[in-house]
GUFI-728451 format. One record per atom (N, C-alpha, C, O): x, y, z; residue in one letter. Coordinates in steps of 0.05 Angstrom, whole numbers, plus 5000, padded with zeros to 4 digits. Example, Ala and Ser with C-alpha at 12.3 -4.5 7.8 and 13.67 -1.06 7.14 Angstrom:
REM residues 2
526448865156A/524649105156A/526449345156A/528549345169A/525749555142S/527349795143S/525850015157S/526850235161S/
END
This chain:
REM residues 438
356245436840M/358245596837M/358645806854M/356945986853M/360745836873S/361345966899S/362246236880S/363046226857S/362046456893M/364046726883M/365846846899M/365146856922M/368246956893C/368947106908C/368747346904C/368547416880C/368847576927F/368547826930F/371347886942F/372847756957F/371548196924S/373048326932S/373148546956S/370948666959S/375248626975E/374448756994E/373049026994E/372049157012E/373349096957G/371149356963G/368749346958G/367049536959G/368449046952F/365148926949F/363648886977F/361148896975F/365148837007Y/365048867022Y/364349157037Y/362649197054Y/365949317026K/366449677030K/363449677022K/361649727038K/362949596991A/359949776993A/358049677006A/356549827018A/357549417006I/355849347021I/355249517055I/353049577065I/357649547064F/357849647096F/356849987092F/356050117111F/357250107061E/356350387062E/353850417053E/352350607058E/353150157036G/350050217032G/348150097037G/346050067025G/349249977067C/346049917089C/345250147095C/346550357101C/341250067089S/340350267093S/340050307124S/338750517130S/341050157145D/341250137177D/343850247186D/345650227169D/344550347206A/347150477217A/348450277228A/347650137246A/351150237214I/352649977231I/354750137245I/355750347237I/355449947274Y/357950097283Y/359849947299Y/359149807317Y/362349977294V/364249787299V/365449897322V/366750107322V/365049697353I/365549797380I/368149667397I/368549427394I/369649827413D/370949747428D/369749547452D/368649667471D/369749307455P/368449157479P/369249397507P/367549547515P/371449407515L/372749477542L/372049857540L/370649987556L/373249977517S/371950247525S/369050357519S/367950557529S/367850137498S/365550327486S/365750497465S/363850627457S/368750487451R/369450727438R/367850687399R/367050477389R/367850847392I/366550767369I/368850717345I/369650947338I/369750567333L/372150497314L/371350487296L/372550327281L/369350597288D/368750537253D/365650567253D/364350487272D/364350687227A/361650627233A/361350767201A/363050917191A/358750677184N/357850737156N/356451077162N/356151247179N/356051007135T/355551377124T/352751337135T/352151557143T/350551157142C/348851167153C/347751257187C/345751367198C/350551137193A/350651177220A/351651517229A/350951647249A/352951587213W/353651817221W/351452157209W/351152387216W/350752007191Q/347452157180Q/346552197201Q/346452397215Q/345351867205D/343051957232D/343452077251D/341552127266D/346452167259L/347052267287L/347252507277L/347752677295L/346952617250G/347652937244G/350452997247G/351053227247G/352252817250M/354652897257M/356552757228M/355652577214M/359252887223S/361152807216S/361852567220S/360952467241S/363952377200R/364852157206R/367352187227R/368052007242R/368752457225E/370452467248E/369852557276E/371052527296E/367152697270Q/366152677295Q/365052457314Q/365152427339Q/363852297291L/362551997306L/364851897323L/364551827347L/366951897309L/369051687315L/370451777338L/372251657349L/369552027346Q/370252207378Q/369352127402Q/370252167424Q/366451937393H/364451897406H/364651597413H/365551437397H/363451487447S/363051227448S/360251147462S/358851297475S/359650877456V/356150867466V/355051017486V/352851127486V/357651037511I/356251217537I/356051447528I/354851547547I/356351647509S/356051867499S/354151877480S/352852087476S/353551587461L/350951697444L/348151507453L/345951577445L/348351317465Q/346951107482Q/345251317507Q/346051437527Q/342351297495Q/341151467533Q/341251217546Q/340351027534Q/342051197567G/341451017591G/343350867599G/343350767621G/346050807577V/348350757581V/349650957600V/350951147591V/349450927624E/351351127644E/353251167652E/353651377665E/355350977647N/357651037658N/359850737648N/359150567632N/361450747658E/363950587647E/363150317660E/363550127645E/362150257683E/361350017701E/359049907684E/358849677677E/356750147679H/354649967670H/355649937641H/354249777628H/356649997633W/358049897599W/359049677601W/358749507583W/360649627627A/361549347633A/359949087627A/360348877615A/357349227650Q/355848997655Q/353548927622Q/352648707615Q/353249127610I/352149117579I/354348967575I/354348767590I/356448967558A/358548887543A/358348597552A/357948427534A/358448487580A/359048237594A/355848067584A/355647827585A/353948217578M/351748017568M/352147987540M/351747757532M/352748147522I/353348187493I/354647917484I/354147767465I/356847917510T/359347737504T/357947427501T/357847277482T/356547397534S/354247137542S/352747057513S/352646847502S/351647317506S/349847157486S/350947127456S/349347077438S/353147137452H/354847037429H/353946667425H/354046507444H/353446617408P/353646767378P/350746887363P/350446937339P/349046907384N/347546997375N/347347277382N/349147357397N/345347497372A/346247697376A/343847817401A/341747727408A/345448037409F/343848247425F/342248357421F/342948507403F/339648407427T/337648557413T/336548737432T/336348617454T/335649047432F/334449137452F/333749417443F/335749507433F/331849577443I/330749847441I/332050047454I/332250027478I/333350267441G/334950507455G/334050687444G/332350697426G/335650877456R/334651197444R/338151307434R/340051317450R/338451357413H/341151487405H/340451817401H/338551947392H/343651887415Y/343552237411Y/344152377380Y/346352347370Y/342452497371H/343452757357H/344352947369H/344253037392H/345953027340Q/347653247351Q/346553487355Q/347953667365Q/343053567346H/341553787350H/340853707385H/339553897394H/341353477409G/341453527427G/338153357428G/336953407449G/337053207413T/334453057413T/335652757418T/338052687418T/333752617422Y/334252287417Y/331352207394Y/329452327384Y/332551937392F/331651757361F/331351487372F/333151347382F/328751427369P/328651097382P/329850887358P/329250917334P/331250737365V/332650487353V/332950267361V/334050197382V/331750117339E/333049807352E/335649697341E/336349717318E/336949587361V/339949517359V/340249187360V/339149027375V/341749167342Y/342948867339Y/345348847347Y/346648967330Y/346648767361T/350248667373T/351248387372T/350148217386T/353248327356S/353948117343S/357548177349S/358948367344S/358147907363V/361347907371V/363047827349V/362347627336V/364647917345I/366547927318I/369247867322I/370548007337I/370147667309E/373447707312E/374147797289E/373047757267E/377047987296F/378248047271F/381448107285F/381948247305F/383247977270E/386147997269E/387347977304E/388948117317E/385647697310G/385647627341G/385047847355G/387047947366G/382647987359R/381948237376R/378848187369R/377848137347R/377648207396Q/374648167394Q/374148467393Q/375448667402Q/371448417374L/369448657371L/367148727374L/365548547380L/366248957371F/362948827376F/362049017345F/362949227335F/359848857337L/358448977311L/356249067317L/354348907320L/355849277319S/352049317324S/351149477294S/352349667283S/348049307283V/346649447270V/344849587281V/343849447299V/343649877282A/341650027291A/339650097263A/340150187241A/337550017275R/335150097257R/334050347268R/333150357292R/334050597246N/332550867262N/329250807256N/328350757234N/327750817283L/324950767282L/323050957274L/320650897270L/324251197272D/323551447264D/322651327233D/320451307223D/324851267223R/324351247188R/322351117181R/320551207166R/322750847194T/320750637183T/317750627206T/317950507227T/316350707202S/314050677217S/312450357228S/310950307248S/313350187206S/313149867216S/314749847232S/313749697249S/316749897238Q/319349837255Q/318449877285Q/319449757305Q/316350097287R/315550167317R/314149917332R/314349917357R/313149737321E/312249427328E/314049347347E/313149137357E/316149397357A/318749277355A/317549077378A/318148837380A/316049197393F/316148927423F/313648847415F/313448607409F/311149007412R/308148847408R/307248957377R/307149197372R/306848797361T/306648847332T/303348937334T/302749127320T/301848817346K/298848867350K/299049227351K/297849357334K/300249327365D/299249617371D/302149797366D/303849777383D/302549937344A/305550027333A/305150247349A/307050297365A/302450447350R/302550647362R/303150617389R/304550797398R/302250407410L/302450417439L/305150317437L/306450397456L/306550177422T/310350107417T/311250307427T/312550327448T/310650537407Y/312950737406Y/312150917425Y/313851067433Y/309250957436A/309451107459A/311050947483A/312551097496A/311150717489L/312550627507L/315450607511L/316750557531L/316250667481N/319950757478N/320650977469N/322851037460N/318051177473E/319151487473E/318551597502E/320251697517E/316451577506A/315651637538A/318051657559A/319351457567A/318251887566V/320251877589V/320351807620V/322151857637V/317651647622D/317051567645D/316851257641D/316651207617D/316951077653G/316550867652G/314050777644G/312150907652G/313550557629L/311250497624L/310550177621L/312050027609L/308750097629W/308249897630W/305549747609W/303749917606W/305049487597D/302749407595D/302149077600D/303448897590D/300149047615W/299348777629W/296248647612W/294048757613W/296848457602E/296248187599E/294048047619E/294147807625E/292448187628I/291448017656I/290447777655I/290947647676I/289047637635S/288947357643S/292447177643S/293146977656S/294047317626S/295747177632S/298447207647S/300547087647S/297647427658S/299447637677S/302947707662S/305247717672S/302147737640E/304547787624E/305048077627E/303048207626E/306548167628V/307348497638V/310248557616V/312548457616V/308848767598F/311448917584F/312049087598F/310349247605F/314949127608F/316149367612F/317849547592F/319549477575F/316949757598S/318649907572S/322149967580S/323149987602S/323249987558P/326750027564P/326850347584P/328950427594P/324850447586Q/325450687606Q/324750607634Q/325950727653Q/323250437639L/322350287661L/324050187676L/324650247699L/325649937653K/327749817665K/329749967678K/330649947701K/330650177654R/333550377657R/331850557691R/333750697700R/330250587703M/329850757720M/330350517739M/331850587756M/329550267740L/329950077762L/333350027761L/334349937781L/334650067742G/338249987738G/338049717728G/339649537732G/335649707711Y/337049387697Y/337249407665Y/336449597653Y/338249217655L/339349177619L/336549127613L/334349097624L/337849137580P/336249167564P/334248877567P/331848877564P/335648677574N/333948407571N/333248297593N/332648067592N/333248457618E/332748337650E/330148507650E/329348717639E/328948277671M/325848347682M/324248157670M/322848237651M/324247857680E/322347717674E/318947847668E/317747957687E/318147837652P/314548037637P/313047907656P/311847737643P/312547887672N/310247777689N/309447997718N/310748167730N/307147927723L/306448137745L/307648037768L/307348197787L/308847817775E/310747727802E/313147957798E/313648077819E/314047997782T/315848147780T/315848327783T/318048427786T/313948457784W/313248747807W/312548727828W/313348857847W/310448517830T/309248517855T/311948467885T/312048557908T/313648307872Q/316248227892Q/317648457894Q/318848487915Q/317848627876A/319548877880A/318649127896A/320049307905A/315449097895L/314249247924L/315149207948L/315748987958L/315449487961H/316949517987H/315349378010H/313649538016H/315249168025E/312649058037E/312049238054E/310149118066E/312149448066S/310849548072S/308849808065S/308050018076S/308449688041D/307049808013D/305949638001D/304049737988D/306249397997R/305649237975R/301749107986R/300449017968R/301049108002E/298449138007E/296749338003E/294749327990E/297649538014R/296149778006R/296549807965R/294649877950R/298349747958V/297949757931V/296849617911V/296749667887V/295949417924I/295049167908I/292049177911I/290449077895I/291449307935A/288649407943A/288049637925A/285849727917A/289849697921A/288650007905A/288249857871A/286249937859A/289749687856L/289949647834L/287749437837L/286049477820L/287249257850N/283649167854N/282049267856N/280149137846N/281249517869D/279349707866D/278349867838D/276249977833D/281349837821H/279749867796H/279449657774H/278249687753H/280549477781L/280049167773L/276949097775L/275448987759L/276449187797E/273549097799E/271449287801E/269249217811E/271849507793G/270449777788G/269449817809G/266949807811G/271149867829R/270450087851R/271850337850R/271750507868R/273450357830A/275550587833A/276050677795A/276350507778A/275950897789A/275050947753A/278350917745A/279050817724A/279750977758S/282850827752S/285450777780S/285150867802S/287150667774Y/288450617784Y/291350777796Y/293250777781Y/291550897820S/294051047826S/294850967844S/293350877861S/297750987848A/298450917879A/301651007880A/303050947861A/302951187905E/305151147904E/306851017926E/306151057949E/308350887922Y/310650667931Y/313450667925Y/314550777906Y/314350537942Q/317550437941Q/317850207924Q/316350017929Q/319450187906I/320249937895I/323049867894I/324650057896I/323849677893R/327149597892R/328349577875R/327749377860R/330149717868K/331149687847K/333749527841K/334949427861K/334549497819R/336649157809R/338649157835R/338348957849R/340349337842D/342049477861D/341049387893D/342649357911D/338249347896G/337649277920G/336249597940G/334749577960G/337049817928N/336650047939N/333150037931N/332049847919N/332050227938Y/328350297935Y/328450607926Y/329950777934Y/326750617910I/326150937892I/323450937896I/322150727893I/321851267905W/319451217910W/317851297877W/318951467864W/315851187868V/315051207847V/311851307857V/310651247877V/311051487835R/307651507832R/307351307808R/309051297790R/304251097807D/304250937792D/301351017776D/299651057794D/300151057752R/298251047746R/297550877719R/299050857700R/294850757724G/294750507706G/291350577703G/289950667721G/290450497672R/288150487667R/287250167647R/288550037631R/284650107656I/283949857639I/283350027610I/282250247608I/284349877591C/284649957560C/282549717537C/281949737513C/281949487559Q/280949337541Q/279749067560Q/280848917578Q/276249077544H/275448877560H/273948687541H/273748747517H/272848427553D/271748227539D/268648327530D/267848557532D/267348137520E/265148247514E/262948207546E/260748337544E/263248107562A/262248077577A/263048327610A/261848397631A/265648377598G/265348687619G/268548597625G/270048797627G/270048327629K/270748277635K/274048447634K/274648537612K/275548487653P/278148727639P/279648487623P/279148257627P/280948557610L/282748417591L/286248537588L/288348427582L/285848677593R/288748887579R/288549207602R/286649357607R/291849207613M/290649497631M/294049547622M/295949387620M/293849917616V/296650017616V/296950247631V/295350427633V/299450237641G/300650477661G/302750697655G/304350707637G/302350827672M/305250927665M/306550977704M/305051047723M/309750917705V/311351007728V/312951237730V/314751297716V/311851407755H/314351717747H/316651637772H/316151517794H/318451707766D/319951657792D/319551957806D/319252157793D/319451937833I/318952257851I/320752177876I/320252257898I/322352057871T/324552117894T/325252277901T/325852307925T/325652467880R/327252747887R/325352927899R/326153087915R/322352927891S/320353137898S/319552867930S/317852997943S/319852707939K/319852607960K/322752687985K/322852748008K/324152657971D/327752687983D/326952997993D/327853058015D/325353197980L/325353427985L/323053468002L/323753608021L/320553398004E/318653388028E/319653348061E/319053458082E/321553098052D/322852988078D/324053208087D/323653288111D/326253388067Q/327453618085Q/326053828093Q/326653958113Q/324353878080L/321754068088L/320854108113L/320654298129L/320053748114R/318953668137R/320853718162R/319953828182R/323353628159E/324853588172E/325653908183E/326053988206E/325954068158Q/326954298175Q/324654388187Q/325554558203Q/321354368190A/319954478201A/319154388225A/317254518236A/320054178238S/320254038256S/322953988268S/323053948292S/324753998256H/327554028268H/329054298271H/329054468252H/330354338296D/333454508304D/334854448272D/334554218263D/336554668256H/337754648237H/340154588254H/341154368250H/341054718270L/343554698288L/344354408303L/346454278303L/341454378318T/342854198334T/341153848326T/341353628338T/339553908305G/338753718300G/336053588318G/334853388310G/335253718338L/333053698362L/330853718336L/330953768312L/329253658354L/325453698353L/326453998368L/327954038386L/324654188349N/324154448355N/321954428373N/320854218382N/321454798381R/318654818392R/316254758395R/314854728415R/315954738373R/313154668363R/313154368362R/311654258379R/314354238349A/314753958340A/315053808368A/314053588369A/316453918392G/316153898413G/314253878427G/314153718445G/311954048420Y/309854008443Y/308153828433Y/306153768446Y/308653708405I/306953498401I/307553328404I/305853158400I/310353248412H/312152958428H/310552988453H/308752848462H/311153108459F/310753188497F/308153148494F/307752938507F/306053228484S/303253138483S/302352848488S/300852738504S/304052778465K/303552478460K/304452278485K/303152088494K/307852428496Q/308252208514Q/306852278542Q/307352128561Q/305452458546L/303752538564L/301052488571L/299952498593L/299952408544S/297552238543S/297951958546S/296351828559S/300751818532Y/302351608551Y/302051448568Y/300851238569Y/303451608585A/303651658619A/300851718633A/300951708658A/298351778622L/296751858641L/294151578633L/292751468650L/294051508603R/292851268599R/294351038615R/292750898628R/297250948617Y/297350668624Y/298550818661Y/300350698672Y/297750978670N/297851008696N/300651018706N/301050928728N/303151168689Q/306051258692Q/306751538701Q/305351748701Q/310451468714Q/310251768718Q/311851848689Q/312651708670Q/312052168694L/313052218669L/314552518682L/313152708689L/317152528685S/318752808691S/319652928667S/320352818647S/319553178673I/320653318652I/323453548663I/323353638686I/324953608651C/327153808657C/327454038637C/327754018613C/327254318653L/327854448630L/331054638636L/331354828652L/332954538622I/335954588624I/336754888612I/335954948589I/337855008621D/339255218609D/341655288616D/342455298639D/342955358594L/346555318596L/347055618608L/345755818600L/349055638628D/349355848654D/351056088629D/351856038606D/351156238638H/353056538619H/353556478594H/355856458586H/350756418574F/351756338549F/352056528539F/353656508520F/351156768541K/351457008530K/354557108532K/355757208513K/355357078556N/358157168562N/359756958537N/360857128523N/360256748527I/361256518511I/360956688488I/363056738476I/359056758480N/357756918457N/360457148453N/362257148437N/359657308473D/361257628471D/363657558470D/364957708456D/365057328484T/367757318489T/368757188459T/370057308442T/367756858458Y/369256778436Y/367256818408Y/367756708386Y/365756938410G/363956898376G/362156708385G/362156558405G/359856758358H/357456638353H/357956218342H/356656028348H/360256238328L/361256038318L/362155838347L/360855648355L/364255928358V/364055838384V/361155728396V/360455488396V/359555948405G/356655888418G/355855728407G/354655568422G/355955668373D/354355438368D/356055178373D/354854958371D/358455168377S/360054898385S/359954838408S/360954628416S/358555018427V/357454998457V/355454828453V/355154598463V/353854958436L/351254828431L/351154558432L/350354438452L/352254438406K/352154258394K/354254098407K/354553878396K/355754138428H/358053998447H/355353878466H/355353628469H/353454008477F/352653948500F/350153718489F/349553498498F/349453818474V/347353618459V/348753338448V/347453128450V/351553338437E/352453058438E/352852928457E/353252688457E/352753078478L/354452928504L/351752848515L/351252618522L/349853038517M/346452918529M/345552698510M/344052538521M/346052618485N/345252438470N/347152188480N/346251958482N/349352248484S/350851898491S/350951858517S/352651698524S/349451958534T/349451938560T/345651828563T/345151628577T/343751978551L/341751928558L/341051658551L/342651518539L/337851558559R/336451298547R/335751368527R/335951598519R/334751148513K/334051138485K/330451228490K/329051278471K/329651238513S/327051248522S/326351538518S/324451648506S/328751658533D/328351988535D/328552128510D/329452008490D/327652478508S/328052628490S/328452898494S/327653088507S/329852818478L/331553258478L/330453398464L/330153298442L/329453618467M/328353818451M/329654188456M/329054348474M/330854208442R/330954528431R/328954728439R/327454788421R/328554848459W/325954988468W/327055258458W/325155368446W/328955388457G/329955668447G/332155758461G/332255728485G/334355908444G/337256048447G/338355698454G/338455498441G/339355778487E/341055638496E/338855508521E/339255508545E/336755418510E/334655228535E/333655038518E/333055038494E/333754828538F/333054558528F/330354388540F/329254498559F/329854258536L/327554148550L/328053838542L/328853728521L/327453728567L/328653388569L/326453268579L/325653328601L/325053058564L/323452888573L/323752628581L/324452448566L/323252608604L/323552248622L/321552078628L/320852038651L/320451948604P/319151768604P/319351578628P/321451458631P/317051528648N/316351248664N/318651378685N/319551188698N/319751578693T/321851648713T/320751838735T/319952068731T/320851718756S/320851898782S/321652138784S/323352188766S/321252318797V/322652648801V/324652598812V/326252788809V/325752358830D/328152318843D/329952208828D/332152278822D/328652018822N/330651858789N/332252058772N/334552068765N/328952308765A/330452508749A/332952628756A/334852578741A/333052748773K/334752988787K/336652748795K/338752838785K/337452478807Q/339752368802Q/340352268770Q/342452158769Q/339352278750L/339552288725L/341652568713L/343652518699L/340852818721I/340653038715I/343453128734I/345053288723I/343953058756E/346253068768E/349052888749E/351052968737E/347852638755Q/350552468735Q/351352688706Q/353652718699Q/349252838692L/350052958668L/351853158686L/354353158683L/351253248695K/352553528711K/355153478715K/356653668713K/356353188723E/359153078735E/360353018704E/362853048701E/358752938682T/360352918658T/360853148645T/363053208636T/358853308643L/359653538630L/361953648645L/363753688630L/362453708667G/365553738684G/367053678675G/368953818671G/366953398665D/369553288658D/369653288631D/370953108619D/368353468617T/368553348584T/368153648574T/366053688563T/369553838577P/369254118565P/370254208533P/372254108523P/369154338525V/369454438492V/371954438488V/373654528503V/372554308461V/375754328454V/376154558431V/374954498410V/377154748430L/378354888411L/380054868398L/382055008402L/380054668372E/382654558371E/385054758349E/387554768348E/382754918334L/384955138324L/385955298345L/388355358345L/384855378360E/385855558383E/387155458402E/388655618414E/387055248410G/388154988429G/387755118456G/389355228471G/385855088458R/383955208492R/381154978484R/379854868466R/381554998514E/378454898532E/377055078543E/378055268555E/373455028539I/371855188550I/369455058562I/367654938551I/369855098588S/368454948606S/365655118606S/365755348596S/363355028616Y/361055068621Y/359754968634Y/360254728636Y/357255068651T/355054908670T/352554988654T/352355128635T/350154798674F/347654898656F/345254868693F/345554708712F/343854998691S/342055028718S/339054908702S/338154938680S/337854748727A/335554588713A/333754618732A/334054708755A/331454538722G/328454568734G/327254328733G/326854258710G/326254168752L/325253898747L/321553888755L/320953918778L/320153858742A/317853678750A/316553528742A/317353468719A/313953388752S/313753108746S/311053068747S/309853198764S/309352838726F/307352878728F/307152488745F/308752318741F/305052468760P/303152658774P/303352878787P/301953078787P/305752798800I/304852988829I/305053268826I/304253408844I/305953358807H/306253618806H/303753708781H/302253878791H/303253668766S/300953708747S/301053598732S/303253528723S/297753508715Q/297153328701Q/295953508673Q/294253418658Q/297053698670S/296453888645S/299453868637S/301553808649S/298953958607L/302154048584L/303454268602L/305154238619L/302354458595D/302154708599D/303354768626D/305354918628D/301854638650S/302254658673S/305954548688S/307554648704S/305954338676L/307754138679L/310554398675L/312454458688L/309354488646I/311954598630I/313254908652I/315554988654I/310555028667K/310155258684K/312355188705K/314255308716K/311554928708C/312854788739C/315554818733C/317054948747C/316154688710A/319354668713A/321054938713A/323055018726A/319155088690D/320855398687D/321055538711D/323155678714D/319055528730D/319555608758D/321855518770D/323355668782D/322255278766A/324255088792A/327555188770A/329855138778A/327055318748L/329255348732L/330155628732L/332355698725L/327755828743Y/328056118755Y/329656098777Y/331756218777Y/328855968797E/329855948825E/332555818820E/334455848836E/332755678798A/336055528809A/338055808794A/339955948801A/336655798775K/338856148768K/338756368784K/340556538784K/336456378802A/336556618819A/338156578845A/338756758859A/338656298850E/340056208877E/343256198863E/345256098875E/343456298839G/347356288834G/347756058811G/350055958810G/345955968794R/346055788776R/347755528776R/348855468797R/348055368756N/349555078762N/348854928779N/350654798790N/345454888786R/344354748800R/342354648793R/341654698769R/340754498808I/338554288803I/336654378817I/337454468838I/333354418813Y/331654498827Y/329154358825Y/327854388804Y/328254218844I/324854188840I/323254338842I/323954518857I/320554368832T/317754598830T/317154438862T/317354198869T/316654628875R/314354578893R/312054508890R/310254628879R/311954248905E/308654108899E/307354308905E/307954488921E/304954278889G/302254468904G/300154298894G/299954058894G/298054538882D/294554358880D/296154208845D/297554298827D/294853948850I/294153808819I/292754018796I/290554108803I/293354078780T/291854058751T/290453898742T/291553688738T/287653928735Q/286653688726Q/287553598700Q/288953758688Q/286953338686P/288953348661P/287553448641P/285153468644P/288453488624E/287853498592E/286353278585E/286353088600E/284653278556L/284253108541L/285953208516L/286353418505L/286852878510F/289352858485F/287252788464F/288052738441F/
END
């Protein structure tokens, strides 16, 4: 015998359900309606809840574009429910774990999403959402800020936590749960090293597994992570069966390291190697020339009357002149050449595999180019022309020592400036200094 139920009956079921129920607009992710359990779980009133959307309530749904991807996946899964573990926002500023089932419904010619969210904090048995054999591990995997993984070694099956998927930009039901998914995402420059570190732990040569590496996200970009893990289960013969670990996104700290390294080795105004880093680079270039019996010329360059430019136009214009000179040099020099800021308005130029005569010819061409390309002050509507003086020295004819080569070039530069500036001098040949060991 069939029974007909009134609208009030279905309303009573809606309100009496012990799980939160949400009616959602697929396009905007706005909450259109919700039952009492929903707004009580979130610590809100019904009116407050209806001001929210999935983007503001669900941790990990970042923006409208991300929601559009999720909505498309929910729609494509119809008539089956789309299921995932997530974290809902509480009015007090905390988050709690939920298991969400979302279905597509039609109402008055309009497509809507109906989501049932089970609060995992209320029912401990539901913490087995992903792996029923270990509720405590499951809860940790879903609660941890960092991404976690759980690897069944014999089958190569890997459970990736929701946080790890979000870290890599994947939707809840994406990422094939196997070891190959991870190994193929490793940056090719890191893969061999990281797998070797993993095998060291599996084979007992290391007490735990730890590695820093780059891993590919869903959009094809890479992030830096710190990955740590340990075998947690062996068989009777001592063979490893299961391993768990945690992945932490260290991209920001790596970027900061790069910035600090850049600041320590490069001039902040011009972006060139500074004197300290320049010595190291010069030493390597000289070692290479010595080893392969090649010539190496160096040129010390000083901008003429630079103090007058600062005094007349101000230091900002002076900075513009320095940057103008560097841009001009970089656009003219060969890829093998290296320009460094040696101090103030002085620069050191390394010219590998270049004789002193060829170096002089190159510097003369640079002087001509500079004469045809003055600095343009757009705001003042004027141009500033300037010149430079240069001193040249070459390995091996002038010296085979780094410091002595620099002194030879510096002596030649001093003579060029003493003779009226805007000229190029080559150091006088003298006794060859014996090579240093590098």
